[in-house]
C-alpha positions in Angstrom: 128.3 -69.2 1.2 129.5 -67.5 -2.0 133.1 -67.2 -3.2 133.7 -64.3 -0.7 132.4 -66.3 2.3 129.2 -64.3 2.5 125.8 -66.0 3.0 124.0 -66.4 -0.3 120.7 -64.5 -0.5 117.7 -66.3 -2.0 114.3 -64.8 -2.6 111.3 -67.2 -2.5 108.4 -66.0 -4.5 104.9 -67.5 -4.8 101.1 -67.2 -4.7 98.4 -69.0 -2.8 94.7 -69.0 -3.7 93.5 -69.6 -0.2 94.6 -69.6 3.4 95.0 -73.4 3.4 97.7 -74.1 0.8 99.9 -77.1 0.7 102.3 -75.5 -1.8 102.9 -72.6 0.5 103.5 -74.9 3.5 105.9 -77.0 1.4 107.8 -73.8 0.4 108.0 -72.5 4.0 109.5 -75.8 5.2 111.9 -75.7 2.3 112.9 -72.1 3.1 113.6 -73.1 6.7 115.8 -76.0 5.6 117.8 -73.7 3.3 118.3 -71.2 6.1 119.7 -74.0 8.3 122.1 -74.8 5.5 123.5 -71.2 5.5 121.3 -69.5 2.9 119.7 -66.2 3.7 116.1 -66.5 2.5 113.6 -63.7 2.0 109.9 -64.5 1.7 107.7 -62.8 -0.9 104.2 -64.4 -1.0 100.8 -63.3 -2.1 97.7 -64.6 -0.4 95.0 -63.9 -3.0 91.6 -62.8 -1.8 90.0 -61.1 -4.8 86.9 -62.8 -6.2 86.2 -60.9 -9.5 88.6 -60.5 -12.4 89.1 -56.8 -11.8 89.8 -57.3 -8.1 92.2 -60.2 -8.7 94.0 -58.3 -11.4 94.4 -55.2 -9.2 95.5 -57.4 -6.3 98.2 -59.2 -8.3 99.3 -55.9 -10.0 99.8 -54.1 -6.7 101.7 -57.0 -5.2 103.9 -57.3 -8.3 104.8 -53.6 -7.8 105.7 -54.2 -4.2 107.6 -57.3 -5.2 109.8 -55.2 -7.6 110.6 -52.8 -4.7 111.3 -55.7 -2.3 113.7 -57.5 -4.6 115.5 -54.2 -5.4 116.0 -53.7 -1.7 117.0 -57.3 -0.9 119.3 -57.8 -4.0 119.1 -61.6 -3.9 121.7 -63.7 -5.6 118.9 -65.8 -7.1 115.1 -66.2 -7.0 113.2 -69.4 -6.3 109.9 -69.0 -8.2 107.3 -71.5 -6.8 104.9 -72.3 -9.6 101.6 -74.0 -9.3 99.8 -72.7 -12.4 96.3 -72.4 -11.0 97.5 -70.0 -8.2 98.6 -67.7 -11.0 95.3 -68.1 -12.9 91.8 -66.7 -13.0 89.2 -69.4 -13.6 92.0 -71.6 -14.8 93.5 -69.1 -17.3 97.1 -68.0 -16.2 96.5 -64.3 -16.5 98.7 -63.3 -13.6 102.0 -64.8 -14.7 103.2 -61.9 -16.9 103.2 -59.2 -14.1 105.1 -61.6 -11.8 107.7 -62.5 -14.4 108.1 -58.8 -15.2 108.9 -58.0 -11.5 111.4 -60.9 -11.4 113.2 -59.8 -14.5 113.6 -56.3 -13.2 115.7 -57.7 -10.3 118.2 -59.1 -12.7 118.6 -62.2 -10.5 118.7 -65.7 -12.0 115.5 -67.7 -11.5 115.2 -71.3 -10.3 111.8 -72.8 -10.7 110.1 -75.0 -8.2 107.4 -76.6 -10.5 104.5 -78.2 -8.6 101.8 -78.0 -11.3 102.8 -77.2 -14.9 99.7 -77.5 -17.0 96.3 -79.1 -17.0 96.0 -82.4 -19.0 94.3 -82.2 -22.5 92.1 -85.2 -21.7 90.2 -83.8 -18.7 87.5 -81.3 -18.1 85.7 -81.0 -21.4 85.9 -77.7 -23.3 86.9 -75.8 -20.2 89.8 -78.2 -19.6 90.9 -77.7 -23.2 91.1 -73.9 -22.6 93.1 -74.5 -19.4 95.4 -76.9 -21.1 96.1 -74.6 -24.1 96.6 -71.4 -22.1 98.6 -73.0 -19.4 101.0 -74.6 -21.9 101.4 -71.3 -23.7 102.3 -69.5 -20.5 104.7 -72.2 -19.5 107.0 -71.2 -22.4 107.9 -67.7 -21.0 108.1 -69.2 -17.5 110.7 -71.7 -18.6 112.5 -69.2 -20.8 112.9 -66.8 -17.9 114.6 -69.5 -15.7 118.0 -71.0 -15.4 116.9 -74.4 -14.1 113.9 -76.1 -12.6 113.0 -78.7 -10.0 110.0 -80.9 -10.9 108.2 -83.1 -8.4 108.0 -86.4 -10.4 109.7 -88.4 -13.1 106.5 -88.0 -15.2 106.8 -84.3 -15.2 110.5 -84.4 -16.0 109.9 -86.7 -19.0 106.9 -84.6 -20.1 109.0 -81.3 -20.0 111.9 -82.9 -21.9 109.6 -84.3 -24.6 107.9 -81.0 -25.4 109.8 -79.6 -28.4 108.1 -76.3 -28.0 109.3 -75.8 -24.4 112.6 -74.2 -23.7 115.1 -76.7 -22.4 116.6 -76.1 -19.0 118.5 -78.3 -16.5 116.0 -80.3 -14.5 116.1 -82.2 -11.2 113.5 -84.4 -9.7 112.6 -84.0 -6.1 109.4 -85.7 -4.9 107.0 -83.6 -2.7 107.8 -84.1 0.9 105.3 -84.3 3.8 104.2 -81.0 5.3 103.3 -82.8 8.5 105.6 -83.4 11.5 106.1 -87.0 12.7 103.3 -88.4 14.9 103.7 -87.6 18.6 105.4 -90.3 20.6 102.2 -90.6 22.7 99.9 -90.8 19.7 97.6 -93.8 20.1 95.9 -96.1 17.7 92.1 -95.5 17.6 89.9 -98.2 19.0 88.0 -100.1 16.2 88.8 -100.3 12.6 89.3 -96.7 11.4 90.3 -96.3 7.7 91.6 -92.9 6.8 91.9 -90.7 3.7 94.4 -87.8 3.6 93.8 -85.7 0.5 90.1 -86.2 -0.4 89.1 -82.9 -1.9 90.8 -82.6 -5.3 89.7 -83.7 -8.7 90.4 -87.3 -9.5 89.6 -88.8 -6.1 87.5 -92.0 -6.4 84.9 -91.0 -3.9 82.2 -93.5 -5.0 84.7 -96.4 -5.2 85.9 -95.8 -1.6 82.4 -95.6 -0.2 81.4 -98.7 -2.1 84.4 -100.6 -0.6 83.5 -99.4 2.9 80.0 -100.6 2.4 81.2 -104.0 1.3 83.5 -104.3 4.3 80.6 -103.5 6.7 78.4 -106.0 4.9 81.1 -108.6 5.6 80.7 -107.9 9.3 83.7 -105.5 9.8 82.8 -102.4 11.8 84.8 -100.1 9.5 84.7 -96.4 10.0 86.0 -93.8 7.5 87.9 -90.7 8.5 88.6 -87.9 6.1 91.6 -86.0 7.5 92.6 -82.4 7.0 91.1 -79.5 5.0 88.6 -78.5 3.7 86.2 -80.4 6.0 82.5 -81.3 5.9 81.3 -77.8 5.1 82.8 -77.6 1.7 81.8 -78.7 -1.8 84.1 -81.8 -1.6 82.8 -82.6 1.9 79.2 -82.3 0.7 80.0 -84.7 -2.1 81.3 -87.3 0.3 78.4 -86.8 2.7 75.9 -87.1 -0.2 77.5 -90.4 -1.4 77.6 -91.7 2.2 73.9 -91.0 2.7 73.0 -92.7 -0.6 74.7 -95.9 0.7 73.4 -95.6 4.3 76.9 -94.8 5.6 76.4 -91.3 6.9 77.1 -92.5 10.5 80.3 -94.1 9.4 81.9 -91.0 7.9 83.7 -88.4 9.9 85.9 -85.3 9.1 88.8 -83.9 11.2 88.4 -80.6 9.4 91.3 -78.1 9.4 93.6 -78.7 12.3 97.2 -77.9 13.3 99.7 -80.1 11.5 100.6 -82.1 14.6 96.9 -83.1 15.2 96.5 -84.2 11.6 99.7 -86.3 11.8 98.4 -87.9 15.0 95.0 -88.5 13.4 96.6 -90.4 10.5 98.8 -92.4 12.8 95.7 -93.4 14.7 94.1 -95.1 11.7 94.4 -98.8 11.0 94.8 -98.4 7.3 95.1 -95.3 5.0 93.8 -95.0 1.5 95.2 -93.0 -1.4 92.2 -93.0 -3.8 93.7 -91.0 -6.7 92.5 -92.4 -10.0 95.8 -91.4 -11.6 97.7 -93.7 -9.1 100.1 -92.9 -6.3 102.3 -90.1 -7.5 105.6 -88.5 -6.3 104.0 -85.0 -6.7 101.3 -85.5 -4.0 102.1 -84.2 -0.5 99.1 -86.2 0.8 100.8 -89.4 -0.3 104.0 -88.3 1.4 102.1 -87.5 4.6 100.3 -90.9 4.6 103.5 -92.9 4.1 105.3 -90.9 6.7 102.7 -91.7 9.3 103.9 -95.3 9.5 100.5 -96.7 8.7 99.9 -99.1 5.8 98.7 -97.3 2.6 96.5 -98.8 -0.1 96.3 -97.0 -3.4 94.5 -97.4 -6.7 96.5 -98.4 -9.8 96.6 -95.6 -12.4 98.6 -94.3 -15.3 101.0 -92.3 -13.1 101.7 -94.9 -10.5 105.2 -94.3 -9.1 107.1 -97.5 -10.1 109.8 -97.1 -7.4 107.2 -97.0 -4.6 105.7 -100.3 -5.9 109.1 -101.9 -6.5 110.1 -101.4 -2.8 106.8 -102.8 -1.6 106.2 -99.6 0.3 102.5 -99.4 -0.6 99.7 -101.8 -1.6 98.4 -100.9 -5.1 95.1 -102.5 -6.3 92.9 -102.4 -9.3 90.5 -99.4 -9.3 87.6 -101.6 -8.2 85.6 -101.5 -5.0 86.0 -105.3 -4.6 89.8 -105.1 -4.9 90.1 -102.2 -2.5 87.8 -103.9 0.1 89.8 -107.1 -0.2 93.2 -105.4 0.4 91.9 -103.3 3.3 90.3 -106.4 4.9 93.6 -108.3 4.7 95.5 -105.5 6.4 92.8 -105.0 9.1 92.9 -108.7 10.0 96.7 -109.1 10.0 98.2 -106.5 12.2 101.8 -107.8 11.6 101.3 -107.5 7.9 99.9 -104.0 8.3 102.7 -102.8 10.6 105.4 -104.2 8.2 103.9 -102.4 5.2 103.6 -99.2 7.2 107.2 -99.4 8.3 108.4 -99.9 4.7 106.3 -96.9 3.6 107.7 -94.7 6.3 111.3 -95.7 5.4 110.6 -95.0 1.7 109.1 -91.6 2.5 112.1 -90.6 4.6 114.7 -91.7 2.0 113.0 -90.8 -1.3 110.5 -88.0 -0.3 112.3 -86.3 2.5 112.8 -82.5 2.8 116.5 -82.9 2.4 116.0 -84.3 -1.2 114.3 -81.0 -2.3 116.6 -78.8 -0.3 119.7 -80.5 -1.9 118.3 -80.1 -5.4 117.6 -76.4 -4.9 120.9 -75.7 -3.2 122.9 -77.4 -6.0 121.2 -75.3 -8.6 121.8 -72.2 -6.5 125.5 -73.0 -6.4 125.5 -73.3 -10.2 123.8 -70.0 -10.9 126.1 -68.0 -8.5 129.3 -69.7 -9.6 131.9 -68.4 -12.1 129.8 -69.7 -15.0 126.5 -68.4 -13.7 126.3 -65.9 -16.6 126.2 -68.6 -19.2 123.1 -70.7 -19.8 124.0 -74.3 -20.1 122.1 -77.3 -21.5 122.3 -80.2 -19.1 120.7 -83.6 -19.3 117.5 -84.4 -17.3 118.6 -85.7 -13.9 117.4 -86.8 -10.5 118.4 -85.2 -7.3 120.9 -87.7 -6.0 118.8 -88.7 -2.9 115.8 -89.2 -5.1 117.3 -91.8 -7.4 115.7 -95.2 -7.1 
């Protein structure tokens, strides 16, 4: 409520590149939580479908014009801009940020950022990656300048944003990405046999070969391990074909299965049915990954690869097993959990508790709501410099 006892109006604005979009699902759940807390939320989202540059530019331009009209009609007290930079890009170059920012500025409402993906790292992707890194950093400057405050999804991103002298300073809060999946059904059953699952297998940085090598080693040791890849995009996709190709090369094609795109409840039940879950991101288990939140929330034990962005709090609370990025180390950790059900259940329970406390929907909703209260308060007209901070529930 505002000072007059009226419900505060918040506009949620964002873009998806495809029909399957974790950032959109995350934003929808966040919007529902804010509505339950008494905020009136309007939804302004573009589902991109244009393939060519001309078609994409026309699509975003037309939507930005409609967005201007919608915001003028809704007159929100604030705007939550959900920003994952590739969704605002054409072939990695963020060409579609200016028309969106222009529409938001015309509304006159203060902007709170929900930052999922800020900019591509300099060290990845060869020359193309360098172009992405340069242009995305350049575009992040007007994005931050247009905002009053920002929620980032990891300590790493918070430290990075604070350390860039060229980036406008804004109040920051950290709220790890929560799971988009509902809890497993009470009647969800454990699959027969030793099923090892992976949730989030299609993005750059997944150690596909390492996982397949580890599965091959476990089977060579006499364990009838099967590998399940849960969720989108499924077998008939470039990522799915990479996994299938690697499996065939190792004689594991009959061991590998895909759930494909399914309703959220079915994906949740499929994860809960696995004996062990893997998080094979070469960067390490990170707070910004919804696939990690979903795996932990399933209650099954999770084994991850050590990497430069490993979340220290997760390791400190023994909520995950982190191993060296080697097939032998991964196979050894999975074998131990498969053969010791008590050990596996205890690790899974700690992971679920961690996810509920540190990565819950309430953590993000609280961070957004506190920033919302600040921008509509008596001092909302003054930009203030505040220290980098955690959302309270996200503090280790």
